[in-house]
GUZA-119457 format. One line per field, with one value per residue (C-alpha): residue number from 0; residue in three letters; x, y, z. Coordinates in steps of 0.02 Angstrom, whole numbers, always signed. Example, Ala and Ser with C-alpha at 12.3 -4.5 7.8 and 13.67 -1.06 7.14 Angstrom:
# residues 2
nr	c(0, 1)
rest	c(Ala, Ser)
xx	c(+615, +684)
yy	c(-225, -53)
zz	c(+390, +357)
//
This chain:
# residues 438
nr	c(0, 1, 2, 3, 4, 5, 6, 7, 8, 9, 10, 11, 12, 13, 14, 15, 16, 17, 18, 19, 20, 21, 22, 23, 24, 25, 26, 27, 28, 29, 30, 31, 32, 33, 34, 35, 36, 37, 38, 39, 40, 41, 42, 43, 44, 45, 46, 47, 48, 49, 50, 51, 52, 53, 54, 55, 56, 57, 58, 59, 60, 61, 62, 63, 64, 65, 66, 67, 68, 69, 70, 71, 72, 73, 74, 75, 76, 77, 78, 79, 80, 81, 82, 83, 84, 85, 86, 87, 88, 89, 90, 91, 92, 93, 94, 95, 96, 97, 98, 99, 100, 101, 102, 103, 104, 105, 106, 107, 108, 109, 110, 111, 112, 113, 114, 115, 116, 117, 118, 119, 120, 121, 122, 123, 124, 125, 126, 127, 128, 129, 130, 131, 132, 133, 134, 135, 136, 137, 138, 139, 140, 141, 142, 143, 144, 145, 146, 147, 148, 149, 150, 151, 152, 153, 154, 155, 156, 157, 158, 159, 160, 161, 162, 163, 164, 165, 166, 167, 168, 169, 170, 171, 172, 173, 174, 175, 176, 177, 178, 179, 180, 181, 182, 183, 184, 185, 186, 187, 188, 189, 190, 191, 192, 193, 194, 195, 196, 197, 198, 199, 200, 201, 202, 203, 204, 205, 206, 207, 208, 209, 210, 211, 212, 213, 214, 215, 216, 217, 218, 219, 220, 221, 222, 223, 224, 225, 226, 227, 228, 229, 230, 231, 232, 233, 234, 235, 236, 237, 238, 239, 240, 241, 242, 243, 244, 245, 246, 247, 248, 249, 250, 251, 252, 253, 254, 255, 256, 257, 258, 259, 260, 261, 262, 263, 264, 265, 266, 267, 268, 269, 270, 271, 272, 273, 274, 275, 276, 277, 278, 279, 280, 281, 282, 283, 284, 285, 286, 287, 288, 289, 290, 291, 292, 293, 294, 295, 296, 297, 298, 299, 300, 301, 302, 303, 304, 305, 306, 307, 308, 309, 310, 311, 312, 313, 314, 315, 316, 317, 318, 319, 320, 321, 322, 323, 324, 325, 326, 327, 328, 329, 330, 331, 332, 333, 334, 335, 336, 337, 338, 339, 340, 341, 342, 343, 344, 345, 346, 347, 348, 349, 350, 351, 352, 353, 354, 355, 356, 357, 358, 359, 360, 361, 362, 363, 364, 365, 366, 367, 368, 369, 370, 371, 372, 373, 374, 375, 376, 377, 378, 379, 380, 381, 382, 383, 384, 385, 386, 387, 388, 389, 390, 391, 392, 393, 394, 395, 396, 397, 398, 399, 400, 401, 402, 403, 404, 405, 406, 407, 408, 409, 410, 411, 412, 413, 414, 415, 416, 417, 418, 419, 420, 421, 422, 423, 424, 425, 426, 427, 428, 429, 430, 431, 432, 433, 434, 435, 436, 437)
rest	c(Met, Arg, Pro, Arg, Leu, Asn, Glu, Tyr, Ile, Pro, Ile, Thr, Pro, Thr, Pro, Gln, Gln, Arg, Ala, Phe, Leu, Leu, Leu, Glu, Cys, Arg, Glu, Ala, Phe, Tyr, Gly, Gly, Ala, Ala, Gly, Pro, Gly, Lys, Ser, Trp, Gly, Leu, Leu, Ala, Ala, Ala, Leu, Gln, Tyr, Val, Asp, Val, Pro, Asn, Tyr, Arg, Ala, Ile, Ile, Leu, Arg, Arg, Gln, Leu, Glu, Asp, Leu, Arg, Leu, Pro, Gly, Asn, Leu, Ile, Asp, Ile, Ala, His, Glu, Trp, Leu, Gly, Gly, Thr, Asp, Ala, Val, Trp, His, Glu, Ala, Lys, His, Tyr, Trp, Lys, Phe, Pro, Ser, Gly, Ala, Glu, Leu, His, Phe, Gly, His, Met, Glu, His, Glu, Arg, Asp, Arg, Phe, Lys, Tyr, Lys, Gly, Thr, Arg, Trp, His, Phe, Val, Gly, Ile, Asp, Glu, Leu, Thr, Gln, Phe, Thr, Glu, Ile, Met, Tyr, Thr, Tyr, Met, Leu, Thr, Arg, Leu, Arg, Lys, Val, Lys, Gly, Asp, Pro, Ile, Pro, Val, Arg, Leu, Arg, Gly, Gly, Ser, Asn, Pro, Gly, Asp, Glu, Gly, His, Glu, Trp, Val, Arg, Glu, Arg, Phe, Val, Asp, Pro, Arg, Pro, Glu, Gly, Arg, Thr, Asn, Gln, Ile, Tyr, Ile, Pro, Ala, Thr, Met, Leu, Asp, Asn, Pro, His, Leu, Asp, Val, Glu, Asp, Tyr, Leu, Lys, Gly, Phe, Glu, Gly, Val, Asp, Pro, Ile, Thr, Arg, Gln, Gln, Leu, Val, Asp, Gly, Asp, Trp, Ser, Ala, Arg, Glu, Gly, Gly, Gly, Lys, Phe, Lys, Arg, Glu, Trp, Leu, Arg, Phe, Val, Asp, Glu, Ala, Pro, Ala, Gly, Ile, Glu, Ala, Val, Cys, Arg, Gly, Trp, Asp, Leu, Ala, Ala, Thr, Glu, Lys, Lys, Pro, Gly, Lys, Thr, Pro, Asp, Trp, Thr, Val, Gly, Leu, Ser, Leu, Ala, Lys, Val, Asp, Arg, Asn, Tyr, Tyr, Val, Leu, Asp, Val, Val, Arg, Leu, Gln, Gly, Thr, Pro, Leu, Thr, Val, Asp, Lys, Val, Leu, Leu, Gln, Thr, Thr, Gln, Met, Asp, Gly, Glu, Met, His, Gly, Glu, Met, Leu, Glu, Val, Ala, Ile, Glu, Gln, Glu, Gly, Gly, Ala, Ser, Gly, Val, Lys, Ala, Ala, Gly, Asp, Tyr, Val, Thr, Leu, Leu, Ala, Gly, Tyr, Asp, Val, His, Ala, Glu, Arg, Pro, Lys, Val, Ser, Lys, Lys, Leu, Arg, Ala, Asn, Pro, Val, Ser, Ala, Gln, Ala, Glu, Ala, Gly, Phe, Leu, Tyr, Val, Val, Arg, Gly, Pro, Trp, Asn, Lys, Lys, Phe, Val, Glu, Glu, Leu, Glu, Ala, Phe, Pro, Asn, Gly, Ser, Asn, Asp, Asp, Gln, Val, Asp, Ala, Leu, Ser, Leu, Ala, Phe, Gly, Arg, Leu, Thr, Gly, Gly, Pro, Gly, Leu, Ile, Glu, Phe, Ala, Arg, Arg, Ala, Tyr, Glu, Ala, Gln, Gln, Lys, Arg, Lys, Leu, Ala, Ala, Gln, Gly, Gly, Leu, Arg, Asn, Gly)
xx	c(-1141, -963, -817, -658, -540, -378, -255, -172, -329, -341, -501, -687, -750, -885, -1046, -987, -813, -893, -998, -839, -744, -883, -870, -784, -822, -677, -700, -764, -748, -766, -788, -859, -843, -692, -673, -766, -611, -565, -381, -423, -549, -425, -285, -402, -458, -277, -240, -391, -294, -115, -133, -149, +11, +64, -60, +6, -66, -12, -74, -36, -30, +27, +185, +266, +293, +103, +98, +234, +153, +98, -74, -62, -56, +125, +113, -52, +19, +165, +42, -57, +84, +231, +200, +158, +262, +254, +422, +444, +568, +612, +714, +573, +425, +334, +278, +316, +204, +242, +123, +233, +105, +164, +89, +179, +167, +201, +172, +124, +163, +152, +49, +208, +249, +115, +237, +341, +207, +212, +232, +174, +28, -82, -231, -267, -233, -284, -279, -285, -355, -419, -477, -294, -265, -310, -424, -279, -181, -331, -378, -197, -192, -349, -244, -122, -258, -220, -217, -185, -328, -403, -341, -484, -431, -537, -446, -496, -461, -515, -513, -549, -567, -666, -747, -633, -460, -420, -503, -670, -770, -712, -727, -902, -953, -877, -941, -1061, -1179, -1324, -1264, -1355, -1458, -1356, -1190, -1141, -952, -917, -987, -989, -997, -1037, -986, -970, -890, -1055, -1023, -863, -901, -716, -710, -747, -859, -894, -710, -670, -800, -712, -576, -702, -754, -722, -692, -770, -944, -886, -749, -866, -999, -869, -779, -918, -1067, -977, -1071, -1010, -1115, -1022, -893, -812, -881, -792, -935, -950, -1100, -1227, -1341, -1494, -1466, -1495, -1668, -1694, -1817, -1861, -1831, -1799, -1953, -2000, -1928, -1741, -1652, -1475, -1371, -1184, -1084, -928, -779, -638, -521, -394, -328, -243, -295, -325, -181, -121, -20, -92, -244, -274, -407, -572, -627, -795, -925, -1068, -1223, -1306, -1466, -1537, -1724, -1777, -1664, -1640, -1503, -1526, -1386, -1451, -1316, -1137, -1019, -870, -728, -545, -470, -336, -331, -414, -554, -580, -589, -720, -829, -812, -868, -1010, -1076, -1072, -1164, -1301, -1313, -1326, -1469, -1561, -1531, -1486, -1429, -1453, -1298, -1132, -975, -844, -674, -549, -383, -222, -80, +67, +88, +35, -128, -162, -128, -239, -380, -361, -367, -531, -607, -559, -629, -796, -803, -980, -1024, -1013, -852, -756, -587, -559, -403, -432, -325, -385, -408, -539, -621, -643, -712, -842, -906, -1038, -1124, -1109, -1205, -1341, -1354, -1368, -1506, -1605, -1580, -1480, -1580, -1517, -1605, -1611, -1492, -1367, -1228, -1310, -1224, -1045, -1091, -1167, -1027, -896, -989, -1008, -825, -757, -625, -570, -611, -495, -579, -644, -669, -859, -852, -734, -849, -999, -908, -856, -1031, -1110, -988, -1036, -1222, -1208, -1162, -1059, -874, -903, -852, -665, -659, -776, -663, -507, -576, -626, -451, -369, -482, -435, -249, -271, -355, -211, -82, -179, -186, +1, +35, -72, +25, +191, +134, +70)
yy	c(-1597, -1580, -1496, -1593, -1574, -1659, -1665, -1503, -1400, -1392, -1289, -1319, -1207, -1081, -1098, -967, -1044, -1214, -1146, -1072, -1236, -1337, -1241, -1324, -1189, -1100, -931, -884, -735, -734, -589, -416, -354, -365, -508, -656, -767, -732, -777, -942, -982, -943, -1045, -1192, -1189, -1193, -1343, -1449, -1559, -1557, -1743, -1778, -1805, -1665, -1539, -1360, -1205, -1025, -880, -701, -527, -365, -369, -522, -424, -416, -605, -607, -486, -561, -637, -645, -798, -856, -834, -931, -1068, -1092, -1110, -1240, -1337, -1312, -1474, -1581, -1678, -1533, -1447, -1258, -1194, -1019, -964, -995, -970, -1134, -1288, -1463, -1607, -1794, -1820, -1709, -1569, -1389, -1230, -1072, -891, -753, -571, -461, -281, -215, -273, -324, -441, -561, -620, -700, -834, -861, -1046, -1096, -1214, -1213, -1311, -1170, -983, -885, -695, -612, -434, -451, -270, -216, -304, -242, -343, -374, -460, -566, -622, -665, -785, -867, -920, -1007, -1129, -1291, -1476, -1631, -1729, -1850, -1756, -1763, -1607, -1454, -1297, -1148, -964, -896, -718, -635, -449, -301, -162, -17, +1, +19, -142, -107, -80, -229, -349, -287, -306, -479, -556, -447, -365, -470, -578, -638, -794, -951, -870, -985, -995, -840, -860, -732, -792, -637, -637, -517, -525, -593, -751, -785, -868, -864, -673, -560, -446, -322, -292, -290, -155, -40, -19, +61, +199, +366, +289, +386, +325, +261, +152, +89, +42, -50, -144, -171, -194, -257, -127, -124, +29, +136, +240, +406, +524, +676, +793, +869, +762, +662, +526, +607, +766, +675, +654, +498, +495, +371, +498, +682, +790, +877, +1048, +1010, +1172, +1109, +951, +934, +774, +806, +692, +655, +553, +421, +335, +195, +14, -86, -208, -328, -233, -64, +28, +167, +301, +280, +369, +444, +532, +606, +678, +821, +911, +1079, +1098, +1265, +1284, +1096, +982, +799, +671, +572, +443, +395, +301, +229, +122, +76, +45, +82, +254, +178, +104, +271, +361, +239, +253, +443, +454, +327, +408, +582, +518, +441, +598, +701, +594, +613, +795, +878, +1059, +1061, +952, +1020, +915, +967, +882, +912, +965, +911, +1035, +1060, +1046, +864, +912, +1046, +922, +788, +912, +966, +785, +759, +916, +850, +677, +756, +877, +938, +942, +1086, +1033, +1129, +1084, +1163, +1160, +1164, +1285, +1248, +1095, +962, +1006, +1187, +1139, +1029, +1165, +1243, +1079, +1020, +1176, +1137, +959, +1017, +1139, +996, +1045, +893, +744, +573, +466, +287, +168, +27, +155, +239, +136, +176, +357, +388, +295, +402, +563, +519, +472, +625, +689, +545, +404, +308, +379, +551, +537, +544, +696, +783, +745, +809, +970, +998, +970, +1079, +1219, +1222, +1223, +1368, +1484, +1641, +1607, +1423, +1325, +1324, +1513, +1530, +1420, +1510, +1677, +1608, +1538, +1703, +1798, +1677, +1703, +1893, +1883, +1780, +1902, +2049, +1965, +1930, +2110, +2173, +2066, +2128, +2310, +2284)
zz	c(+1003, +1068, +980, +941, +1091, +1145, +1289, +1233, +1265, +1455, +1465, +1467, +1327, +1364, +1261, +1136, +1124, +1098, +955, +880, +897, +816, +653, +505, +377, +294, +379, +551, +666, +856, +974, +970, +1148, +1262, +1385, +1308, +1297, +1116, +1138, +1224, +1088, +949, +1029, +1062, +881, +823, +936, +887, +765, +833, +872, +685, +582, +465, +534, +517, +601, +622, +729, +673, +747, +665, +773, +851, +1012, +1032, +1042, +1175, +1298, +1465, +1447, +1257, +1147, +1161, +1349, +1356, +1244, +1364, +1509, +1413, +1332, +1449, +1544, +1393, +1268, +1145, +1114, +1096, +966, +1024, +873, +749, +869, +848, +945, +880, +932, +939, +793, +686, +690, +711, +783, +727, +783, +658, +617, +470, +513, +335, +187, +95, +240, +179, +46, +184, +182, -5, -39, +135, +164, +319, +381, +503, +503, +657, +660, +830, +834, +656, +643, +652, +485, +312, +199, +79, +218, +264, +89, +50, +196, +129, -19, +101, +160, +69, +96, -7, -83, +42, +195, +323, +418, +373, +316, +423, +441, +609, +676, +840, +878, +944, +843, +797, +720, +535, +480, +564, +405, +304, +452, +488, +305, +288, +449, +550, +424, +357, +215, +59, +83, +57, +102, +245, +233, +339, +514, +655, +835, +940, +1122, +1268, +1439, +1505, +1403, +1501, +1669, +1715, +1714, +1862, +1760, +1898, +1928, +1742, +1711, +1833, +1704, +1586, +1706, +1624, +1452, +1309, +1253, +1082, +1154, +1288, +1161, +1058, +1197, +1325, +1210, +1055, +953, +773, +731, +859, +764, +800, +670, +603, +646, +472, +425, +524, +459, +538, +439, +273, +199, +95, -50, -187, -323, -349, -374, -536, -565, -569, -612, -637, -618, -590, -591, -486, -518, -398, -506, -454, -609, -513, -528, -369, -351, -216, -89, -135, -70, -197, -185, -274, -431, -386, -493, -391, -473, -378, -428, -371, -345, -270, -117, -95, -161, -211, -225, -373, -400, -356, -473, -380, -450, -442, -613, -741, -824, -977, -873, -785, -953, -1018, -863, -863, -1044, -1029, -870, -948, -1101, -994, -888, -1046, -1114, -948, -907, -1072, -1061, -872, -852, -796, -764, -636, -626, -487, -560, -477, -453, -570, -757, -758, -673, -803, -944, -867, -845, -1026, -1082, -989, -1063, -1235, -1195, -1148, -1294, -1322, -1136, -1012, -923, -790, -715, -545, -441, -252, -154, +22, +132, +103, +269, +220, +50, +133, +249, +132, +88, +268, +321, +194, +259, +440, +389, +310, +128, +71, +5, -49, -179, -120, -208, -179, -158, -6, +128, +75, +42, +213, +304, +218, +256, +439, +458, +365, +395, +508, +387, +271, +114, +69, -120, -112, +1, -120, -266, -168, -122, -302, -373, -240, -279, -462, -422, -301, -444, -422, -397, -361, -208, -242, -256, -106, -1, -63, -9, +160, +183, +134, +254, +392, +357, +358, +528, +595, +527, +598, +768, +764, +713, +856, +979, +912, +917, +1094)
//
């Protein structure tokens, strides 16, 4: 089977590009490694229907300057279309074809920039370097795919990219990870430099000599599992079990609260409630509740979860809530204590960094004393732990640190971390004094 081509596509597609161009589903993603001809494939896909009247396509990057760089899409488009009857409109960055079709180039540097495209209608949206975009940007452009009834041209959103960058996780989850059976509208066409017969692979690989292993895995192998971890937690340190053993001594549900509803254009933190149990010298993560909602929704979930925990664990249950600074933080903490009247509730205000607070439970994990009960929340939990403190979210880590601090007894984790911080500052001052006296 051959893909739809025309006189404006002056290349013979590679096998992977051909597979990409054959797709008529709404969403598809091409790439993985560097060098498989992603830009050519994306431009060819955009040009497939420019011989049809009223066809409209757009290709986006975070910054318009990225499209203009030598070897990038505007440059390639001029090579392909410069000798044809298509006309380039420099001021508005689009090509006009004799059929009346148009191919535009645009940018979306900030999430609010997506509203520039409000009211627009496209048969085709192409996003180059998709992992540089946020999921909000992507899903908004899905809403711009429209056509009139009876129009035979398929509406398509196409992306191309390598692993890495800020959008790595959502792109991987949407396209690369195994999808539920029957979900066929989001297709991933993996490709590496070996799939590009036009590329001098041996010479291209010389540019990766001395590159760090993570970047090499991402760009040469197209490995979506290769991520730079923060070093505080490693997957292999965790021990997974089907359930916690008998003999639980105490349970604490630690809450890191973010009473902000998820809205278009905003990427708020998550409200997280993590349940941690102590059995002998071991610690078991029993459950994680994670949501983005209004303050009222957060209150309802907090109360319902505490009630269920209370029915399950009785007097062994303790609830720890992280208190924000200032008078508003004190009031909010008091409100939560009132909401959970009848339960053993503690509001604690952290006085040191998140990294320092995570140190004690990180040490337990490295020593093999941290267990995780299997559940649907495991994947997000482990990914956040491994990325901490370099990841985009740390709410689950904060909740874990808080719960662990309460279960360790004594002054608790917050006080423990505060003392460690003060000792560190005293050592610094002593060292500075010694230098001055010397």
